[in-house]
C-alpha positions as CSV (number, residue, x, y, z in Angstrom):
1,M,83.6,59.5,73.2
2,A,81.2,62.5,72.9
3,R,82.1,62.7,76.6
4,N,85.8,62.9,75.5
5,K,84.9,65.5,73.2
6,T,83.6,67.9,75.2
7,K,85.8,67.4,77.5
8,I,88.6,68.5,74.5
9,L,86.6,71.0,73.4
10,R,86.2,73.1,76.8
11,M,89.8,73.2,77.0
12,L,90.8,74.4,74.4
13,E,88.2,77.1,75.1
14,C,89.8,77.4,78.0
15,A,93.5,77.4,76.5
16,L,92.1,79.7,73.6
17,I,90.7,82.5,76.5
18,A,94.1,82.5,78.3
19,V,96.2,82.8,75.6
20,L,93.9,86.0,74.8
21,A,93.1,87.5,78.4
22,G,96.4,87.1,79.8
23,P,98.1,89.9,78.1
24,Q,95.6,92.0,78.8
25,F,95.8,91.0,82.8
26,V,99.7,91.7,82.8
27,G,99.4,95.2,81.0
28,A,96.7,95.9,83.9
29,Q,99.1,95.1,86.3
30,R,101.1,97.8,85.1
31,L,98.9,100.5,84.8
32,K,100.3,104.3,87.1
33,P,97.8,104.8,89.1
34,I,95.7,108.6,88.5
35,P,97.2,111.1,90.4
36,H,94.8,112.9,93.2
37,P,95.5,116.4,93.2
38,V,93.2,118.2,95.4
39,G,91.1,120.1,92.7
40,Q,91.7,121.9,89.2
41,P,93.9,124.5,88.3
42,Q,92.2,127.8,88.7
43,S,91.2,129.7,85.1
44,T,92.8,132.4,85.2
45,G,90.8,135.3,83.1
46,L,93.3,135.2,80.6
47,A,91.8,135.6,77.0
48,Q,94.2,133.8,74.9
49,P,94.8,130.1,74.7
50,Q,96.5,128.4,77.2
51,G,98.5,125.6,77.7
52,Q,99.2,123.0,80.6
53,A,102.4,120.7,81.5
54,S,102.7,118.8,84.8
55,V,105.7,116.9,85.4
56,E,105.6,114.6,88.3
57,G,108.0,111.8,90.1
58,S,106.9,109.4,92.8
59,A,108.0,106.8,95.1
60,A,107.1,104.1,96.9
61,A,108.4,102.2,100.0
62,S,107.3,99.0,101.4
63,P,109.9,99.7,105.6
64,W,107.5,96.6,107.6
65,T,105.8,93.7,105.1
66,P,102.2,94.7,105.4
67,L,103.0,98.8,105.4
68,V,103.2,100.4,102.0
69,L,104.0,104.3,102.2
70,L,103.5,106.3,98.7
71,A,104.3,110.0,97.5
72,E,103.6,111.7,94.3
73,V,104.8,114.7,93.9
74,D,103.0,117.0,90.5
75,A,104.7,120.2,88.9
76,L,101.6,121.8,87.1
77,I,102.7,124.9,84.6
78,T,100.2,127.4,82.7
79,T,101.3,128.7,80.2
80,S,99.6,132.1,78.0
81,L,99.8,130.8,74.1
82,G,101.5,134.5,72.7
83,G,101.9,135.9,75.6
84,G,105.4,134.9,77.3
85,G,104.5,134.4,80.8
86,A,104.1,130.8,82.5
87,S,102.9,130.2,86.4
88,A,103.8,127.3,88.1
89,G,102.1,125.2,90.9
90,H,102.0,122.1,92.5
91,A,99.3,118.8,93.6
92,D,101.2,117.0,96.7
93,W,100.0,113.6,97.7
94,L,101.3,111.3,100.5
95,Q,99.8,108.0,101.6
96,A,100.6,105.2,104.5
97,D,99.1,101.5,103.1
98,I,98.7,98.5,105.9
99,E,96.8,95.7,105.1
100,V,96.0,94.8,108.9
101,I,94.5,91.4,108.2
102,R,94.8,89.7,105.2
103,G,92.5,91.3,102.5
104,V,91.8,94.7,104.7
105,H,93.6,97.8,104.3
106,L,93.3,100.8,107.0
107,L,94.8,103.9,104.9
108,T,95.6,107.5,105.5
109,A,97.1,110.5,103.2
110,I,97.6,113.6,103.0
111,E,97.2,115.7,99.7
112,G,97.5,119.7,98.8
113,M,97.4,121.5,96.7
114,K,98.8,125.1,94.7
115,P,97.3,125.9,91.4
116,P,99.4,127.7,89.1
117,G,98.4,131.5,88.6
118,G,98.4,132.6,92.1
119,G,94.7,130.5,93.5
120,P,94.5,129.7,96.7
121,S,96.7,126.7,98.5
122,S,94.2,123.2,98.9
123,V,95.2,120.8,101.3
124,G,93.2,117.5,102.0
125,F,93.4,114.7,104.6
126,W,91.9,111.4,103.9
127,G,91.1,108.3,106.5
128,G,89.8,104.9,105.2
129,A,89.2,101.4,104.9
130,A,89.0,98.5,101.9
131,W,88.1,95.1,101.8
132,F,89.8,93.0,99.0
133,V,86.4,90.9,98.9
134,V,88.5,88.1,95.9
135,P,90.9,89.4,93.9
136,H,90.0,92.4,92.2
137,L,87.3,93.4,93.6
138,D,87.1,95.5,96.6
139,V,85.0,97.2,98.9
140,R,86.2,100.5,100.4
141,A,84.7,103.4,102.9
142,D,87.0,106.8,102.2
143,W,86.3,109.9,104.9
144,V,87.6,113.3,103.0
145,R,88.3,117.1,105.0
146,R,89.8,119.6,102.7
147,S,89.6,122.5,102.9
148,T,91.3,126.1,100.4
149,A,92.5,129.1,102.2
150,D,89.5,131.4,103.4
151,S,86.8,128.9,102.7
152,V,84.8,126.3,105.1
153,P,86.2,123.0,104.9
154,T,84.4,120.5,102.9
155,N,83.8,116.7,105.0
156,T,83.0,114.0,102.6
157,F,82.2,110.1,103.2
158,L,82.4,107.6,100.1
159,I,81.6,104.4,99.9
160,Q,82.9,102.9,96.3
161,I,82.8,99.2,94.9
162,N,86.1,98.8,92.4
163,G,86.6,95.6,90.0
164,Y,89.3,95.2,88.3
165,L,90.2,93.2,85.1
């Protein structure tokens, strides 16, 4: 009898967790990815306060089941508040992701940025691999090469462990 009560309590506990946590998991699947601009807009040196805005366009396509192509373009706009002038730039991202075997992804990407206010343009190249160990947990390694006009290119190697709800 006590054993049956324990089983019933455990089943009710699992059902309560599913009811309370279920909407969180569904909502997390609809989150928008963070854009990947090469850098932040450069300061224009103005003493006046500035307003900033961005306008975004993105697309994804899968011409072949294991391949996903992603593209994003953001227009960056900076305005001197009270000064009336505005300057514009853009941040771009193009990525290809292929799942070579189940749970193992290879990716490559190119990013570009032209900051508002006439700063130097920059470009970045990404290459990496991700292994989705279990659902909602991945281990990832990325190599990133970024260059800005009139400066030395930089190379970065990242190793990440990401957990998702």
